[in-house]
C-alpha positions as CSV (number, residue, x, y, z in Angstrom):
1,M,-0.1,-0.1,-0.1
2,R,1.0,3.8,-0.8
3,K,2.0,5.8,1.9
4,P,-0.2,8.8,1.7
5,R,1.4,12.2,0.7
6,D,1.8,15.0,3.2
7,F,0.2,17.4,1.6
8,D,0.3,20.1,4.5
9,A,4.2,19.4,4.7
10,E,4.7,20.3,0.8
11,L,2.7,23.1,0.8
12,Q,5.0,24.5,4.3
13,A,7.9,23.6,2.2
14,L,7.0,25.2,-1.1
15,T,5.9,28.5,1.1
16,D,9.2,28.1,2.9
17,K,11.1,28.4,-0.8
18,A,8.9,31.3,-2.1
19,R,9.6,33.2,1.3
20,A,13.5,32.3,0.9
21,L,13.4,33.5,-2.7
22,K,11.8,36.8,-2.1
23,T,13.8,37.6,0.5
24,R,17.2,36.6,-1.7
25,K,15.2,39.2,-4.6
26,Q,15.4,41.8,-2.0
27,G,18.5,41.4,-1.1
28,Q,19.8,41.3,-4.6
29,L,18.2,44.6,-5.5
30,G,19.7,46.4,-2.1
31,E,22.8,45.4,-4.1
32,L,22.4,47.0,-7.4
33,V,21.3,49.9,-5.8
34,S,24.5,50.3,-3.8
35,A,26.3,49.2,-6.9
36,T,24.9,51.2,-9.4
37,G,25.0,54.6,-7.2
38,A,21.8,54.5,-6.7
39,D,22.4,54.7,-3.0
40,A,23.2,58.2,-3.2
41,L,19.7,59.6,-4.1
42,S,17.0,60.1,-1.9
43,I,14.5,57.7,-1.5
44,E,11.9,60.0,-2.9
45,Q,14.3,60.4,-6.0
46,L,14.8,56.8,-6.0
47,A,11.3,56.0,-5.6
48,G,10.3,58.3,-8.7
49,A,13.2,57.1,-11.2
50,L,11.7,53.4,-10.3
51,L,8.0,54.8,-11.0
52,D,9.2,56.5,-14.5
53,A,11.1,53.1,-15.4
54,V,7.8,50.9,-14.8
55,A,6.0,53.5,-17.3
56,A,8.5,53.9,-19.6
57,D,7.8,52.8,-23.3
58,T,9.3,49.7,-24.7
59,A,12.5,51.3,-26.7
60,R,13.4,53.1,-23.5
61,K,13.1,50.0,-21.7
62,E,15.5,48.2,-24.3
63,A,18.0,50.9,-24.0
64,W,18.2,50.7,-20.4
65,R,18.5,46.9,-21.0
66,K,21.3,47.3,-23.0
67,S,22.9,50.0,-20.5
68,G,22.4,47.1,-17.5
69,V,24.1,44.2,-19.9
70,A,27.1,46.6,-20.4
71,F,27.0,47.6,-16.5
72,F,27.5,44.0,-15.9
73,R,29.8,42.7,-18.4
74,E,32.3,45.8,-17.3
75,G,32.2,45.0,-13.7
76,G,29.7,47.6,-12.3
77,A,31.9,50.1,-10.7
78,R,33.6,50.7,-14.0
79,A,30.6,51.2,-15.5
80,R,28.9,53.2,-13.0
81,K,31.7,56.0,-14.0
82,G,30.5,56.1,-17.9
83,A,26.5,56.3,-17.0
84,G,26.7,60.1,-16.3
85,R,28.0,60.5,-19.4
86,N,25.6,57.6,-21.5
87,A,22.8,58.6,-19.9
88,G,21.2,60.9,-22.0
89,S,22.1,58.9,-25.6
90,A,20.4,55.7,-23.7
91,S,17.4,57.3,-23.4
92,P,15.4,57.7,-27.0
93,S,13.7,61.2,-25.2
94,G,17.1,62.5,-23.3
95,A,15.2,62.3,-20.1
96,G,18.7,62.9,-18.3
97,A,19.7,61.1,-15.0
98,Q,16.9,59.0,-14.8
99,P,18.2,56.0,-17.1
100,P,20.2,54.7,-14.3
101,S,18.5,54.9,-11.8
102,G,15.5,52.7,-14.1
103,E,18.1,50.6,-14.7
104,A,18.0,49.3,-11.2
105,G,14.0,48.5,-11.3
106,A,14.2,47.5,-14.9
107,A,16.1,44.3,-13.4
């Protein structure tokens, strides 16, 4: 005879795993904010930049994605130094300094 499955234990294990993944993701987002230099912004500025990033058009998000790929390929700190110069060119609308912060939200 087969042993009955303990659905409660399986559900608890999945819940614990989901909680651990969420905690890990939050930690990684915090590390990304620090690595990009966005931790120098006030909370209000960072929240505003992230809200703009969420509402941005597809072409703008694609430009930020490419900039983000370059950031990770070049080792973060080195790429961040050039981010201020490239911020206007990374954005089709030329919105200035918000695209680097938006990268953190797009990730």
